[in-house]
N, C-alpha and C positions, 0 to 999 in steps of 0.2 A: 259478118256477125250482126245480129239485130240488137238494138238498144232496148227493145221492149221485152219484158219477161214473157215466158210461154203462156198461151191462153188455155184456159179450161172452160169448156162449154158446159153449162148447166142445162140438161135436156128437159123436155116437157114433164117426164115422169118424176124427175128429181124436184123440179120447181113445185109441182103439185103436191108432192109428199111434204115439202117444207111448209107449205101454207095450209095443209089440211090435217088437223090434229086427229082425225079419225082414220087416216091412212096408216096401214100396218107398218110402213117404213118411216113414219114421221119422226120418231125420236132419233133414229140412226141418221136420217138425212139432216135434221137440224144440227146434230153434233158435227157431222161432216161439213155442213155449210159454215158453221162457226170456225172450224179449222181452216177452211178455204179463205174465209174473210180475214183471218189472222195472217195467212200467207200473202193475201192481197195487200194488207196494211204494211207488211214488211217488204212490199214491192217484189215479191218472189213470183207472183202469177198475176195474170189479168183474168177477170171473170167475165164471161160473155154468155149470151143466150140468143136464140133465134127471136127476132123482134116480135113476130106474131104470137109466139108462145108466151113471151113476157107480157105483151100487151093484154092478151086474153086473161091472164091471172091478175094483172093490175087494174084493168078496166072492165072486164067481162067480155063475153063473146057476141052480144047482140047490140053492137054500136052502129050508129048511122055512119055513112061514108065520111061525113065531115069530121066526126069525132075520131074515126080511125086515122084519117089523114093528119089531124091535129096532133095525135100521139107521135107520129113520125117527125113532125116539124119541131115539136118541143116536148121532150119527155122529162118530167120532173124527177130528179134524183133524190127520192125520199122513200121512206118505208123500208121494209125488210130487204128488198132487192136494190137498194140505192147503189151499192158498189158494182152492180152488174151492168155491163155495156151491151146494148142490143146490137145484133148483127142484122142490119136491115135487109129485108127480102125484096127482091125485084122480080120482074116477069121472067127474066132469064134463069133465075134460080128455080122458080116453079116449073118452068119448062124442062130444065135439067133433071129435076126430081122425078118427073114422069118416067124417065129412063132408068131409074134406080130399081133394082130387083129386090124390093122389100115390101112387106104387106101393108104397112101403115104409111099413107102419104106424108104425114107429119114427121115420121122417122126418116123417110126418104129426103125430105127437105132438110132435116138436121144433118144428114150425111153430106149433102151438097154444100151446106153452109160451112161445115167443117173443112171440106176440101178447098173451097174457094178462099177461106180465111186462114188456111194453114193451121188449123186446130188439130192437135194430135191426142188430146186428152179430153174425156167427157165424163162428167158426173151424172150417173144414171142409176136407176133401180130396174131398168128394163134390160132384158137379154136380147133385144132386137139388134144390138150392134155387135153381137158375137160374130166372129168370122171376118170382120173388117179390120183393116190396119189402123186401128185407133185404140188407144189405151183407155180402158174403163176404170174410172175412179168410183168404186162401189163402196157405199157406206158399210162399215163393219157391223155385224150383228151383235147385239148386246147379250 
């Protein structure tokens, strides 16, 4: 038995919906995220995200190598995603993702990270993970 509570991965589509108030799923994702943070604070779950997806939202996509590397060495826990722990991506994860039969490479990487870190639940607005042995935590429609 593990002492850690179960992990819930916040996928790229969910993270983007939380931060983008023009996203059609924004309100539902924000409500779902608040609920997940409440569970996190009660130590019922751990919130995780693929490090590159989290970094792109927190720092942008056009960073120089030194700034990308600095993010992995020291990520400040502040802002809306402060309770979310990054699952750091290595070369072996990217190589394994190339073998996953899914259209989007970022979604393939997400599946690899879920498998490698024993994550069985994923918060998403994407249907890309249908058919995989992973429980989708889908925001309820208002």
